[in-house]
N, C-alpha and C positions, 0 to 999 in steps of 0.2 A: 662640782668640780672634782676631778680625780687627782689625788696626790698620793705618793710621789709619782712623777712622770718618768716613764722609761725613755732615756735619751741615748744617743750615740754620737760619736764624732763623725764629721763628714768624710773622714778617711777610713772609716770602718767598711768592711765588705758588705755588699748587698745580701749575700748569702747568710752572713751572721745576723743581719737585721731581720731577714725573713724567719730565721730560726727563733730569734728573740720574740717576734710578733706571735709566732705559733705557740711557743712555750707559755706566753703570758696572755694568750687569747685576746689580743688587741689588734686594732685595724690600722694603727700608724705608730710611727716613732718620731719624736721630735729630735731634730738634729741641732746640736749646740756647738758653739765655738769654744775656744780655750777659756773665755771669760764667762762661760755659762749662759750666754745669750743665744736666743733662737736665730739660726741662720738658714733653716730649712725644715721640711717635714717629708718623711717618706711614708706613703700610704700604700694600702693594698692596690689601689688604682695605678700608682706609679710602677709598682712591680709588674702588674699585668700588662701595662703599656710597653714596658721594656721587653718583656717576654714575647709579646706580639711582634715587636719591631726587630729584635735580635735573635730571639729563640733561646737565649741563655742569660744567666746572671753571674756565672763564675767569672772571677777576676774583675768584676765591676765594683767600683766604690760607691758609697752612698751619695757622694757629691755628684756622681755622673747621672743619677737617676732622680734625686729628690726634687721636690717643688721648692723653688727659691723664694717666690713671692708669698711669704707666709703672713696671713692676717692674724694679728694677736688682739686680745682684749685686755683691758685693764681690770684690776681687781674691783674697781668701782663700777664697772659696767653692769647693767642689769641683764637678766635672762632674756628679756624682750629684745634688747640690743644685740645680744648674741644670736638670737634666732634671725633677726633681720639681716645681719652680716652673713650668716650661713646660707640663707635663702638667696640673697643677692649674689653671693660669690659662688654658689653651688658647691659648698664645702661641708664636710661632716665633723671637722675638729677645729677647735680654736684654742691655741695655747693662751694661758693667762700669765701676764707679766706684771711686775711691780713698776714703780716709777723710775727704776734704774734699768729697766728692760730685762731683769733677771726672771727666769722661768719660775712660776709659783704653782702651776697646775695646768690642767687641760679640761676643756668642756667639749663633750661630744653631742651630736644631734640627739642621741638617745637620752642623755642627761637633760637636755632642754625639753624634749617631748615628755619625759617623766614629770618634770617640775610643772610644766604647763598643764598636764593632765591632772595632777594632784590639786593644783590651784582651781581648775575648773570644777572638779568634783566637790571641793570645799564650798565654792560659790553655789553650785547646784543644791547641795545639801542645805545650805542656809536658806535659799529661795524656797525649797520644798517645805522646810520646817516652818517658815513664816506663813505659808498658805494653810497649814493645818491647825 
């Protein structure tokens, strides 16, 4: 899980969001309301989609472009559950929230892949060492 998460208000400009993503080398920004709860997510795909449809992003607000149906995971969810949701929903980022829906972090598909790979290598090392 990555913390802290870079967030923006839904009233921020898309241009500002794109600059923030570029400066921080990230693929999405979590959009939060005034209570700090997740209300959307703005991804590179959202930006490309709007550029393809309109050809510009100037004067657009994050709320005009963001994905609103954000799937979040609980701090108690496992990496396997995160992977299942990502594959089923065809998404690459899952915000992590606590029991009050406050944002705690974000898990990316890269995070999941890294963790799964590390676990598989550990299991493989164990199996190989048992055979020798």
